[in-house]
Structures are given as C-alpha cells and as structure tokens.
C-alpha positions in Angstrom: 58.2 128.3 111.2 57.9 130.5 114.6 59.2 129.1 117.9 55.7 129.0 119.5 54.6 126.7 116.7 57.4 124.4 117.3 56.7 124.6 120.9 53.1 123.7 120.2 53.6 120.7 117.7 56.5 119.4 120.0 54.3 119.4 123.0 51.8 117.3 120.9 54.6 114.7 120.6 55.4 114.9 124.2 51.7 114.2 125.3 51.9 111.2 122.8 55.0 109.8 123.7 54.3 110.0 127.6 50.3 109.7 127.7 50.2 112.9 129.8 48.4 115.8 128.4 49.5 118.0 131.4 53.1 118.3 130.2 54.1 122.2 129.5 57.1 122.4 127.9 59.6 125.5 128.9 63.1 126.0 127.2 64.6 124.9 130.6 62.6 121.5 130.6 64.8 118.7 130.8 64.6 114.6 130.9 64.8 115.0 135.1 61.5 117.3 134.9 59.3 114.4 133.3 58.8 111.2 134.8 59.4 108.2 132.8 61.7 110.2 130.3 64.3 107.7 129.8 66.6 106.1 126.4 63.4 104.8 125.0 61.0 107.5 125.4 63.7 109.8 124.3 64.1 108.0 120.9 60.3 108.0 120.5 60.6 111.9 121.0 63.4 112.1 118.4 61.5 109.8 115.7 58.3 111.7 116.3 60.0 115.0 115.9 61.6 113.8 112.8 58.3 112.8 111.3 56.1 115.7 112.5 58.6 118.3 111.2 59.9 116.3 108.2 63.7 116.7 109.4 66.4 114.4 110.3 68.9 114.8 113.2 72.4 113.5 113.6 73.4 111.9 116.8 76.2 114.3 117.5 73.7 116.9 117.1 71.3 115.2 119.7 74.2 114.4 122.2 74.8 118.4 122.7 71.4 119.1 123.6 70.9 120.2 127.3 67.2 121.2 127.4 64.1 121.5 125.1 65.1 125.2 124.1 68.3 124.0 122.7 65.9 121.1 120.8 63.5 123.9 119.6 66.6 125.9 118.3 67.9 122.8 116.6 64.3 122.2 115.1 64.2 125.7 113.9 67.6 125.5 112.3 66.7 122.2 110.6 63.6 123.8 109.0 65.2 127.0 107.8 68.0 125.0 105.9 65.4 122.9 104.7 63.9 125.9 102.9 67.2 127.1 101.3 
C-alpha cells in the first residue's frame, strides 16, 4: 500500500475520532497540533488503525513514535510484513 493511501485512510480515522473533518495530516503532525488529542483519543486512533488496516501494534512500537509520519511508516512496515 502506498503512503498516500495510508495517509488517506488514517485521515479518515482522525476525522472519526475527533469529529473534525478539517484535520489535515502531515508527516510532522503531533498530538500538540490537534486539540483534544489526549491519551483516550490516542487509544482510539491506535485501535482504529488496527481495525482499518488489519494489523496489530506492540506497545513498544507505539511508544517510540514521535509524529504521524513515523506512524505511517510503521503501518507501511506492518502491511509489508503481513504479505510475506
């Protein structure tokens, strides 16, 4: 799956979780850029991504992420490994 498609799907998850269709994700987007991105919404984002992409994350993987770009890269790696 191309990164553009991952961003598109992930943006949909962000719109659903935050109820805000104006959110535009960039690789540099962090929790400080989106109002209401707290620990509860963070869990909703992770669970939503797992469901939407059919993958599972390990806690250690998530703790290392610094921005949306790294999250997209992790999703891409998980999807690539799933095919092998």
